[in-house]
CHARMM internal coordinates of N, CA and C (Angstrom, degrees):
IC EDIT
DIST 1 N 1 CA 1.4414
DIST 1 CA 1 C 1.5234
ANGL 1 N 1 CA 1 C 109.48
DIST 1 C 2 N 1.3090
ANGL 1 CA 1 C 2 N 115.64
DIHE 1 N 1 CA 1 C 2 N 130.89
DIST 2 N 2 CA 1.4533
ANGL 1 C 2 N 2 CA 120.57
DIHE 1 CA 1 C 2 N 2 CA 177.52
DIST 2 CA 2 C 1.5190
ANGL 2 N 2 CA 2 C 109.44
DIHE 1 C 2 N 2 CA 2 C -81.32
DIST 2 C 3 N 1.3147
ANGL 2 CA 2 C 3 N 116.72
DIHE 2 N 2 CA 2 C 3 N 131.07
DIST 3 N 3 CA 1.4554
ANGL 2 C 3 N 3 CA 119.50
DIHE 2 CA 2 C 3 N 3 CA 178.61
DIST 3 CA 3 C 1.5196
ANGL 3 N 3 CA 3 C 109.05
DIHE 2 C 3 N 3 CA 3 C -104.36
DIST 3 C 4 N 1.2959
ANGL 3 CA 3 C 4 N 114.93
DIHE 3 N 3 CA 3 C 4 N 138.17
DIST 4 N 4 CA 1.4549
ANGL 3 C 4 N 4 CA 122.41
DIHE 3 CA 3 C 4 N 4 CA 177.95
DIST 4 CA 4 C 1.5189
ANGL 4 N 4 CA 4 C 107.31
DIHE 3 C 4 N 4 CA 4 C -115.63
DIST 4 C 5 N 1.3060
ANGL 4 CA 4 C 5 N 116.77
DIHE 4 N 4 CA 4 C 5 N 122.29
DIST 5 N 5 CA 1.4607
ANGL 4 C 5 N 5 CA 121.60
DIHE 4 CA 4 C 5 N 5 CA 176.92
DIST 5 CA 5 C 1.5201
ANGL 5 N 5 CA 5 C 107.44
DIHE 4 C 5 N 5 CA 5 C -122.38
DIST 5 C 6 N 1.3202
ANGL 5 CA 5 C 6 N 115.38
DIHE 5 N 5 CA 5 C 6 N 103.15
DIST 6 N 6 CA 1.4501
ANGL 5 C 6 N 6 CA 121.08
DIHE 5 CA 5 C 6 N 6 CA -178.38
DIST 6 CA 6 C 1.5156
ANGL 6 N 6 CA 6 C 110.49
DIHE 5 C 6 N 6 CA 6 C -94.50
DIST 6 C 7 N 1.3252
ANGL 6 CA 6 C 7 N 115.29
DIHE 6 N 6 CA 6 C 7 N 146.20
DIST 7 N 7 CA 1.4604
ANGL 6 C 7 N 7 CA 121.34
DIHE 6 CA 6 C 7 N 7 CA 174.06
DIST 7 CA 7 C 1.5300
ANGL 7 N 7 CA 7 C 108.51
DIHE 6 C 7 N 7 CA 7 C -74.53
DIST 7 C 8 N 1.3226
ANGL 7 CA 7 C 8 N 116.62
DIHE 7 N 7 CA 7 C 8 N 162.82
DIST 8 N 8 CA 1.4678
ANGL 7 C 8 N 8 CA 120.97
DIHE 7 CA 7 C 8 N 8 CA -179.24
DIST 8 CA 8 C 1.5234
ANGL 8 N 8 CA 8 C 111.82
DIHE 7 C 8 N 8 CA 8 C -58.99
DIST 8 C 9 N 1.3306
ANGL 8 CA 8 C 9 N 117.16
DIHE 8 N 8 CA 8 C 9 N -41.92
DIST 9 N 9 CA 1.4635
ANGL 8 C 9 N 9 CA 119.34
DIHE 8 CA 8 C 9 N 9 CA -179.08
DIST 9 CA 9 C 1.5327
ANGL 9 N 9 CA 9 C 111.46
DIHE 8 C 9 N 9 CA 9 C -67.74
DIST 9 C 10 N 1.3242
ANGL 9 CA 9 C 10 N 117.27
DIHE 9 N 9 CA 9 C 10 N -30.15
DIST 10 N 10 CA 1.4651
ANGL 9 C 10 N 10 CA 120.65
DIHE 9 CA 9 C 10 N 10 CA 176.73
DIST 10 CA 10 C 1.5244
ANGL 10 N 10 CA 10 C 110.97
DIHE 9 C 10 N 10 CA 10 C -70.41
DIST 10 C 11 N 1.3334
ANGL 10 CA 10 C 11 N 116.39
DIHE 10 N 10 CA 10 C 11 N -40.63
DIST 11 N 11 CA 1.4630
ANGL 10 C 11 N 11 CA 120.95
DIHE 10 CA 10 C 11 N 11 CA 177.78
DIST 11 CA 11 C 1.5281
ANGL 11 N 11 CA 11 C 109.62
DIHE 10 C 11 N 11 CA 11 C -63.34
DIST 11 C 12 N 1.3298
ANGL 11 CA 11 C 12 N 116.60
DIHE 11 N 11 CA 11 C 12 N -44.69
DIST 12 N 12 CA 1.4619
ANGL 11 C 12 N 12 CA 120.37
DIHE 11 CA 11 C 12 N 12 CA 179.39
DIST 12 CA 12 C 1.5203
ANGL 12 N 12 CA 12 C 111.28
DIHE 11 C 12 N 12 CA 12 C -62.27
DIST 12 C 13 N 1.3237
ANGL 12 CA 12 C 13 N 117.26
DIHE 12 N 12 CA 12 C 13 N -40.33
DIST 13 N 13 CA 1.4632
ANGL 12 C 13 N 13 CA 120.87
DIHE 12 CA 12 C 13 N 13 CA 178.07
DIST 13 CA 13 C 1.5258
ANGL 13 N 13 CA 13 C 110.48
DIHE 12 C 13 N 13 CA 13 C -61.74
DIST 13 C 14 N 1.3374
ANGL 13 CA 13 C 14 N 116.96
DIHE 13 N 13 CA 13 C 14 N -46.24
DIST 14 N 14 CA 1.4642
ANGL 13 C 14 N 14 CA 120.54
DIHE 13 CA 13 C 14 N 14 CA -178.71
DIST 14 CA 14 C 1.5315
ANGL 14 N 14 CA 14 C 111.67
DIHE 13 C 14 N 14 CA 14 C -66.59
DIST 14 C 15 N 1.3185
ANGL 14 CA 14 C 15 N 117.45
DIHE 14 N 14 CA 14 C 15 N -38.84
DIST 15 N 15 CA 1.4660
ANGL 14 C 15 N 15 CA 120.11
DIHE 14 CA 14 C 15 N 15 CA 177.38
DIST 15 CA 15 C 1.5263
ANGL 15 N 15 CA 15 C 110.98
DIHE 14 C 15 N 15 CA 15 C -62.68
DIST 15 C 16 N 1.3287
ANGL 15 CA 15 C 16 N 117.05
DIHE 15 N 15 CA 15 C 16 N -43.89
DIST 16 N 16 CA 1.4641
ANGL 15 C 16 N 16 CA 120.50
DIHE 15 CA 15 C 16 N 16 CA 176.60
DIST 16 CA 16 C 1.5231
ANGL 16 N 16 CA 16 C 110.78
DIHE 15 C 16 N 16 CA 16 C -64.02
DIST 16 C 17 N 1.3125
ANGL 16 CA 16 C 17 N 115.94
DIHE 16 N 16 CA 16 C 17 N -39.44
DIST 17 N 17 CA 1.4598
ANGL 16 C 17 N 17 CA 122.25
DIHE 16 CA 16 C 17 N 17 CA 179.80
DIST 17 CA 17 C 1.5272
ANGL 17 N 17 CA 17 C 110.74
DIHE 16 C 17 N 17 CA 17 C -59.39
DIST 17 C 18 N 1.3244
ANGL 17 CA 17 C 18 N 116.42
DIHE 17 N 17 CA 17 C 18 N -44.43
DIST 18 N 18 CA 1.4680
ANGL 17 C 18 N 18 CA 121.49
DIHE 17 CA 17 C 18 N 18 CA -179.04
DIST 18 CA 18 C 1.5252
ANGL 18 N 18 CA 18 C 110.57
DIHE 17 C 18 N 18 CA 18 C -71.85
DIST 18 C 19 N 1.3082
ANGL 18 CA 18 C 19 N 117.65
DIHE 18 N 18 CA 18 C 19 N -39.06
DIST 19 N 19 CA 1.4660
ANGL 18 C 19 N 19 CA 121.68
DIHE 18 CA 18 C 19 N 19 CA -177.29
DIST 19 CA 19 C 1.5207
ANGL 19 N 19 CA 19 C 113.32
DIHE 18 C 19 N 19 CA 19 C -67.58
DIST 19 C 20 N 1.3251
ANGL 19 CA 19 C 20 N 117.21
DIHE 19 N 19 CA 19 C 20 N -34.80
DIST 20 N 20 CA 1.4669
ANGL 19 C 20 N 20 CA 120.40
DIHE 19 CA 19 C 20 N 20 CA -176.98
DIST 20 CA 20 C 1.5217
ANGL 20 N 20 CA 20 C 110.96
DIHE 19 C 20 N 20 CA 20 C -61.38
DIST 20 C 21 N 1.3196
ANGL 20 CA 20 C 21 N 118.00
DIHE 20 N 20 CA 20 C 21 N -43.23
DIST 21 N 21 CA 1.4531
ANGL 20 C 21 N 21 CA 121.65
DIHE 20 CA 20 C 21 N 21 CA 175.22
DIST 21 CA 21 C 1.5147
ANGL 21 N 21 CA 21 C 115.51
DIHE 20 C 21 N 21 CA 21 C 75.31
DIST 21 C 22 N 1.3275
ANGL 21 CA 21 C 22 N 118.57
DIHE 21 N 21 CA 21 C 22 N 8.07
DIST 22 N 22 CA 1.4567
ANGL 21 C 22 N 22 CA 120.76
DIHE 21 CA 21 C 22 N 22 CA 179.81
DIST 22 CA 22 C 1.5253
ANGL 22 N 22 CA 22 C 111.42
DIHE 21 C 22 N 22 CA 22 C -99.79
DIST 22 C 23 N 1.2947
ANGL 22 CA 22 C 23 N 116.27
DIHE 22 N 22 CA 22 C 23 N 27.53
DIST 23 N 23 CA 1.4631
ANGL 22 C 23 N 23 CA 122.14
DIHE 22 CA 22 C 23 N 23 CA 179.73
DIST 23 CA 23 C 1.5243
ANGL 23 N 23 CA 23 C 108.76
DIHE 22 C 23 N 23 CA 23 C -115.46
DIST 23 C 24 N 1.3143
ANGL 23 CA 23 C 24 N 115.41
DIHE 23 N 23 CA 23 C 24 N 171.37
DIST 24 N 24 CA 1.4593
ANGL 23 C 24 N 24 CA 119.05
DIHE 23 CA 23 C 24 N 24 CA 177.82
DIST 24 CA 24 C 1.5305
ANGL 24 N 24 CA 24 C 110.09
DIHE 23 C 24 N 24 CA 24 C -72.63
DIST 24 C 25 N 1.3014
ANGL 24 CA 24 C 25 N 115.72
DIHE 24 N 24 CA 24 C 25 N 157.40
DIST 25 N 25 CA 1.4650
ANGL 24 C 25 N 25 CA 120.93
DIHE 24 CA 24 C 25 N 25 CA 179.55
DIST 25 CA 25 C 1.5260
ANGL 25 N 25 CA 25 C 110.60
DIHE 24 C 25 N 25 CA 25 C -60.23
DIST 25 C 26 N 1.3120
ANGL 25 CA 25 C 26 N 116.61
DIHE 25 N 25 CA 25 C 26 N -35.81
DIST 26 N 26 CA 1.4652
ANGL 25 C 26 N 26 CA 121.28
DIHE 25 CA 25 C 26 N 26 CA 179.55
DIST 26 CA 26 C 1.5245
ANGL 26 N 26 CA 26 C 110.76
DIHE 25 C 26 N 26 CA 26 C -62.82
DIST 26 C 27 N 1.3252
ANGL 26 CA 26 C 27 N 117.25
DIHE 26 N 26 CA 26 C 27 N -44.61
DIST 27 N 27 CA 1.4607
ANGL 26 C 27 N 27 CA 120.90
DIHE 26 CA 26 C 27 N 27 CA -179.44
DIST 27 CA 27 C 1.5233
ANGL 27 N 27 CA 27 C 111.45
DIHE 26 C 27 N 27 CA 27 C -66.47
DIST 27 C 28 N 1.3136
ANGL 27 CA 27 C 28 N 116.69
DIHE 27 N 27 CA 27 C 28 N -40.39
DIST 28 N 28 CA 1.4650
ANGL 27 C 28 N 28 CA 120.33
DIHE 27 CA 27 C 28 N 28 CA 178.92
DIST 28 CA 28 C 1.5181
ANGL 28 N 28 CA 28 C 110.60
DIHE 27 C 28 N 28 CA 28 C -66.30
DIST 28 C 29 N 1.3271
ANGL 28 CA 28 C 29 N 117.46
DIHE 28 N 28 CA 28 C 29 N -40.17
DIST 29 N 29 CA 1.4664
ANGL 28 C 29 N 29 CA 120.98
DIHE 28 CA 28 C 29 N 29 CA 177.55
DIST 29 CA 29 C 1.5168
ANGL 29 N 29 CA 29 C 110.39
DIHE 28 C 29 N 29 CA 29 C -61.91
DIST 29 C 30 N 1.3189
ANGL 29 CA 29 C 30 N 117.19
DIHE 29 N 29 CA 29 C 30 N -43.02
DIST 30 N 30 CA 1.4706
ANGL 29 C 30 N 30 CA 120.64
DIHE 29 CA 29 C 30 N 30 CA 178.39
DIST 30 CA 30 C 1.5240
ANGL 30 N 30 CA 30 C 110.95
DIHE 29 C 30 N 30 CA 30 C -60.67
DIST 30 C 31 N 1.3184
ANGL 30 CA 30 C 31 N 116.64
DIHE 30 N 30 CA 30 C 31 N -43.18
DIST 31 N 31 CA 1.4615
ANGL 30 C 31 N 31 CA 120.47
DIHE 30 CA 30 C 31 N 31 CA 179.19
DIST 31 CA 31 C 1.5259
ANGL 31 N 31 CA 31 C 110.72
DIHE 30 C 31 N 31 CA 31 C -63.33
DIST 31 C 32 N 1.3244
ANGL 31 CA 31 C 32 N 117.20
DIHE 31 N 31 CA 31 C 32 N -42.26
DIST 32 N 32 CA 1.4675
ANGL 31 C 32 N 32 CA 120.94
DIHE 31 CA 31 C 32 N 32 CA 179.81
DIST 32 CA 32 C 1.5272
ANGL 32 N 32 CA 32 C 111.26
DIHE 31 C 32 N 32 CA 32 C -65.07
DIST 32 C 33 N 1.3254
ANGL 32 CA 32 C 33 N 117.18
DIHE 32 N 32 CA 32 C 33 N -38.43
DIST 33 N 33 CA 1.4737
ANGL 32 C 33 N 33 CA 120.22
DIHE 32 CA 32 C 33 N 33 CA 176.90
DIST 33 CA 33 C 1.5191
ANGL 33 N 33 CA 33 C 109.85
DIHE 32 C 33 N 33 CA 33 C -60.93
DIST 33 C 34 N 1.3200
ANGL 33 CA 33 C 34 N 117.25
DIHE 33 N 33 CA 33 C 34 N -44.14
DIST 34 N 34 CA 1.4644
ANGL 33 C 34 N 34 CA 120.20
DIHE 33 CA 33 C 34 N 34 CA 179.70
DIST 34 CA 34 C 1.5258
ANGL 34 N 34 CA 34 C 111.65
DIHE 33 C 34 N 34 CA 34 C -65.22
DIST 34 C 35 N 1.3286
ANGL 34 CA 34 C 35 N 116.83
DIHE 34 N 34 CA 34 C 35 N -40.35
DIST 35 N 35 CA 1.4667
ANGL 34 C 35 N 35 CA 119.46
DIHE 34 CA 34 C 35 N 35 CA 178.76
DIST 35 CA 35 C 1.5306
ANGL 35 N 35 CA 35 C 111.52
DIHE 34 C 35 N 35 CA 35 C -64.79
DIST 35 C 36 N 1.3115
ANGL 35 CA 35 C 36 N 117.47
DIHE 35 N 35 CA 35 C 36 N -43.35
DIST 36 N 36 CA 1.4676
ANGL 35 C 36 N 36 CA 120.39
DIHE 35 CA 35 C 36 N 36 CA 178.71
DIST 36 CA 36 C 1.5272
ANGL 36 N 36 CA 36 C 111.10
DIHE 35 C 36 N 36 CA 36 C -68.55
DIST 36 C 37 N 1.3254
ANGL 36 CA 36 C 37 N 117.06
DIHE 36 N 36 CA 36 C 37 N -35.08
DIST 37 N 37 CA 1.4651
ANGL 36 C 37 N 37 CA 120.20
DIHE 36 CA 36 C 37 N 37 CA 176.96
DIST 37 CA 37 C 1.5172
ANGL 37 N 37 CA 37 C 110.60
DIHE 36 C 37 N 37 CA 37 C -64.87
DIST 37 C 38 N 1.3130
ANGL 37 CA 37 C 38 N 115.64
DIHE 37 N 37 CA 37 C 38 N -36.73
DIST 38 N 38 CA 1.4604
ANGL 37 C 38 N 38 CA 120.37
DIHE 37 CA 37 C 38 N 38 CA 178.36
DIST 38 CA 38 C 1.5267
ANGL 38 N 38 CA 38 C 111.30
DIHE 37 C 38 N 38 CA 38 C -64.48
DIST 38 C 39 N 1.3436
ANGL 38 CA 38 C 39 N 116.60
DIHE 38 N 38 CA 38 C 39 N -25.47
DIST 39 N 39 CA 1.4658
ANGL 38 C 39 N 39 CA 121.46
DIHE 38 CA 38 C 39 N 39 CA 177.13
DIST 39 CA 39 C 1.5284
ANGL 39 N 39 CA 39 C 110.87
DIHE 38 C 39 N 39 CA 39 C -87.52
DIST 39 C 40 N 1.3211
ANGL 39 CA 39 C 40 N 117.63
DIHE 39 N 39 CA 39 C 40 N 11.46
DIST 40 N 40 CA 1.4644
ANGL 39 C 40 N 40 CA 125.16
DIHE 39 CA 39 C 40 N 40 CA 176.35
DIST 40 CA 40 C 1.5243
ANGL 40 N 40 CA 40 C 112.85
DIHE 39 C 40 N 40 CA 40 C 64.34
DIST 40 C 41 N 1.3264
ANGL 40 CA 40 C 41 N 116.74
DIHE 40 N 40 CA 40 C 41 N 34.54
DIST 41 N 41 CA 1.4668
ANGL 40 C 41 N 41 CA 121.64
DIHE 40 CA 40 C 41 N 41 CA 173.71
DIST 41 CA 41 C 1.5253
ANGL 41 N 41 CA 41 C 107.87
DIHE 40 C 41 N 41 CA 41 C -81.24
DIST 41 C 42 N 1.3126
ANGL 41 CA 41 C 42 N 116.84
DIHE 41 N 41 CA 41 C 42 N 148.11
DIST 42 N 42 CA 1.4606
ANGL 41 C 42 N 42 CA 120.80
DIHE 41 CA 41 C 42 N 42 CA 178.70
DIST 42 CA 42 C 1.5258
ANGL 42 N 42 CA 42 C 109.70
DIHE 41 C 42 N 42 CA 42 C -77.92
DIST 42 C 43 N 1.3270
ANGL 42 CA 42 C 43 N 114.77
DIHE 42 N 42 CA 42 C 43 N 161.42
DIST 43 N 43 CA 1.4528
ANGL 42 C 43 N 43 CA 120.26
DIHE 42 CA 42 C 43 N 43 CA 178.90
DIST 43 CA 43 C 1.5133
ANGL 43 N 43 CA 43 C 112.59
DIHE 42 C 43 N 43 CA 43 C -58.86
DIST 43 C 44 N 1.3252
ANGL 43 CA 43 C 44 N 116.62
DIHE 43 N 43 CA 43 C 44 N -37.23
DIST 44 N 44 CA 1.4614
ANGL 43 C 44 N 44 CA 121.28
DIHE 43 CA 43 C 44 N 44 CA 179.60
DIST 44 CA 44 C 1.5259
ANGL 44 N 44 CA 44 C 111.02
DIHE 43 C 44 N 44 CA 44 C -65.90
DIST 44 C 45 N 1.3304
ANGL 44 CA 44 C 45 N 117.04
DIHE 44 N 44 CA 44 C 45 N -44.05
DIST 45 N 45 CA 1.4665
ANGL 44 C 45 N 45 CA 120.36
DIHE 44 CA 44 C 45 N 45 CA 179.67
DIST 45 CA 45 C 1.5194
ANGL 45 N 45 CA 45 C 111.14
DIHE 44 C 45 N 45 CA 45 C -65.93
DIST 45 C 46 N 1.3220
ANGL 45 CA 45 C 46 N 116.35
DIHE 45 N 45 CA 45 C 46 N -40.04
DIST 46 N 46 CA 1.4655
ANGL 45 C 46 N 46 CA 120.35
DIHE 45 CA 45 C 46 N 46 CA 178.51
DIST 46 CA 46 C 1.5206
ANGL 46 N 46 CA 46 C 109.90
DIHE 45 C 46 N 46 CA 46 C -63.06
DIST 46 C 47 N 1.3241
ANGL 46 CA 46 C 47 N 116.15
DIHE 46 N 46 CA 46 C 47 N -46.16
DIST 47 N 47 CA 1.4632
ANGL 46 C 47 N 47 CA 120.63
DIHE 46 CA 46 C 47 N 47 CA -179.40
DIST 47 CA 47 C 1.5196
ANGL 47 N 47 CA 47 C 111.14
DIHE 46 C 47 N 47 CA 47 C -60.46
DIST 47 C 48 N 1.3117
ANGL 47 CA 47 C 48 N 116.14
DIHE 47 N 47 CA 47 C 48 N -42.64
DIST 48 N 48 CA 1.4699
ANGL 47 C 48 N 48 CA 120.69
DIHE 47 CA 47 C 48 N 48 CA -179.70
DIST 48 CA 48 C 1.5255
ANGL 48 N 48 CA 48 C 110.66
DIHE 47 C 48 N 48 CA 48 C -67.08
DIST 48 C 49 N 1.3158
ANGL 48 CA 48 C 49 N 117.36
DIHE 48 N 48 CA 48 C 49 N -42.13
DIST 49 N 49 CA 1.4593
ANGL 48 C 49 N 49 CA 122.13
DIHE 48 CA 48 C 49 N 49 CA -178.94
DIST 49 CA 49 C 1.5277
ANGL 49 N 49 CA 49 C 111.68
DIHE 48 C 49 N 49 CA 49 C -64.28
DIST 49 C 50 N 1.3318
ANGL 49 CA 49 C 50 N 116.51
DIHE 49 N 49 CA 49 C 50 N -43.03
DIST 50 N 50 CA 1.4586
ANGL 49 C 50 N 50 CA 120.53
DIHE 49 CA 49 C 50 N 50 CA -174.90
DIST 50 CA 50 C 1.5286
ANGL 50 N 50 CA 50 C 113.20
DIHE 49 C 50 N 50 CA 50 C -93.64
DIST 50 C 51 N 1.3203
ANGL 50 CA 50 C 51 N 117.22
DIHE 50 N 50 CA 50 C 51 N -8.33
DIST 51 N 51 CA 1.4562
ANGL 50 C 51 N 51 CA 119.99
DIHE 50 CA 50 C 51 N 51 CA 179.81
DIST 51 CA 51 C 1.5169
ANGL 51 N 51 CA 51 C 113.43
DIHE 50 C 51 N 51 CA 51 C 72.31
DIST 51 C 52 N 1.3287
ANGL 51 CA 51 C 52 N 115.78
DIHE 51 N 51 CA 51 C 52 N 37.08
DIST 52 N 52 CA 1.4667
ANGL 51 C 52 N 52 CA 121.21
DIHE 51 CA 51 C 52 N 52 CA 178.19
DIST 52 CA 52 C 1.5233
ANGL 52 N 52 CA 52 C 108.22
DIHE 51 C 52 N 52 CA 52 C -125.41
DIST 52 C 53 N 1.3136
ANGL 52 CA 52 C 53 N 116.39
DIHE 52 N 52 CA 52 C 53 N 173.23
DIST 53 N 53 CA 1.4633
ANGL 52 C 53 N 53 CA 119.56
DIHE 52 CA 52 C 53 N 53 CA -178.12
DIST 53 CA 53 C 1.5291
ANGL 53 N 53 CA 53 C 111.01
DIHE 52 C 53 N 53 CA 53 C -81.38
DIST 53 C 54 N 1.3282
ANGL 53 CA 53 C 54 N 115.18
DIHE 53 N 53 CA 53 C 54 N 158.28
DIST 54 N 54 CA 1.4695
ANGL 53 C 54 N 54 CA 120.19
DIHE 53 CA 53 C 54 N 54 CA 176.75
DIST 54 CA 54 C 1.5116
ANGL 54 N 54 CA 54 C 110.72
DIHE 53 C 54 N 54 CA 54 C -63.86
DIST 54 C 55 N 1.3296
ANGL 54 CA 54 C 55 N 116.88
DIHE 54 N 54 CA 54 C 55 N -36.09
DIST 55 N 55 CA 1.4673
ANGL 54 C 55 N 55 CA 119.90
DIHE 54 CA 54 C 55 N 55 CA 178.83
DIST 55 CA 55 C 1.5261
ANGL 55 N 55 CA 55 C 111.22
DIHE 54 C 55 N 55 CA 55 C -62.21
DIST 55 C 56 N 1.3184
ANGL 55 CA 55 C 56 N 116.62
DIHE 55 N 55 CA 55 C 56 N -37.31
DIST 56 N 56 CA 1.4606
ANGL 55 C 56 N 56 CA 119.97
DIHE 55 CA 55 C 56 N 56 CA 177.87
DIST 56 CA 56 C 1.5168
ANGL 56 N 56 CA 56 C 110.18
DIHE 55 C 56 N 56 CA 56 C -63.09
DIST 56 C 57 N 1.3136
ANGL 56 CA 56 C 57 N 117.50
DIHE 56 N 56 CA 56 C 57 N -45.01
DIST 57 N 57 CA 1.4630
ANGL 56 C 57 N 57 CA 120.55
DIHE 56 CA 56 C 57 N 57 CA 179.18
DIST 57 CA 57 C 1.5289
ANGL 57 N 57 CA 57 C 110.44
DIHE 56 C 57 N 57 CA 57 C -63.03
DIST 57 C 58 N 1.3227
ANGL 57 CA 57 C 58 N 116.48
DIHE 57 N 57 CA 57 C 58 N -40.54
DIST 58 N 58 CA 1.4613
ANGL 57 C 58 N 58 CA 120.15
DIHE 57 CA 57 C 58 N 58 CA 179.62
DIST 58 CA 58 C 1.5361
ANGL 58 N 58 CA 58 C 110.58
DIHE 57 C 58 N 58 CA 58 C -63.17
DIST 58 C 59 N 1.3301
ANGL 58 CA 58 C 59 N 116.30
DIHE 58 N 58 CA 58 C 59 N -45.54
DIST 59 N 59 CA 1.4594
ANGL 58 C 59 N 59 CA 120.18
DIHE 58 CA 58 C 59 N 59 CA -178.02
DIST 59 CA 59 C 1.5331
ANGL 59 N 59 CA 59 C 112.10
DIHE 58 C 59 N 59 CA 59 C -64.42
DIST 59 C 60 N 1.3186
ANGL 59 CA 59 C 60 N 116.54
DIHE 59 N 59 CA 59 C 60 N -40.44
DIST 60 N 60 CA 1.4593
ANGL 59 C 60 N 60 CA 119.86
DIHE 59 CA 59 C 60 N 60 CA 178.95
DIST 60 CA 60 C 1.5143
ANGL 60 N 60 CA 60 C 109.98
DIHE 59 C 60 N 60 CA 60 C -65.74
DIST 60 C 61 N 1.3072
ANGL 60 CA 60 C 61 N 117.09
DIHE 60 N 60 CA 60 C 61 N -45.21
DIST 61 N 61 CA 1.4642
ANGL 60 C 61 N 61 CA 120.81
DIHE 60 CA 60 C 61 N 61 CA -179.38
DIST 61 CA 61 C 1.5210
ANGL 61 N 61 CA 61 C 112.03
DIHE 60 C 61 N 61 CA 61 C -66.42
DIST 61 C 62 N 1.3251
ANGL 61 CA 61 C 62 N 115.64
DIHE 61 N 61 CA 61 C 62 N -33.63
DIST 62 N 62 CA 1.4674
ANGL 61 C 62 N 62 CA 119.81
DIHE 61 CA 61 C 62 N 62 CA 179.98
DIST 62 CA 62 C 1.5268
ANGL 62 N 62 CA 62 C 111.39
DIHE 61 C 62 N 62 CA 62 C -66.13
DIST 62 C 63 N 1.3363
ANGL 62 CA 62 C 63 N 115.95
DIHE 62 N 62 CA 62 C 63 N -37.86
DIST 63 N 63 CA 1.4756
ANGL 62 C 63 N 63 CA 120.21
DIHE 62 CA 62 C 63 N 63 CA 179.96
DIST 63 CA 63 C 1.5020
ANGL 63 N 63 CA 63 C 109.91
DIHE 62 C 63 N 63 CA 63 C -69.11
END
COOR INIT
IC SEED 1 N 1 CA 1 C
IC BUILD
């Protein structure tokens, strides 16, 4: 399992990024995957929550 540990300023940036809503759906999904990963959610739970595939969550987290 890949672990994501974001700093406070990174979390705040991603939260603002998602809240603004003037980005593409792909970018917002990537931000949400990182935020949920930071909360130590598994790839399966993230995929189910966001309605995306597990492979997508894995690829985003890997990058």
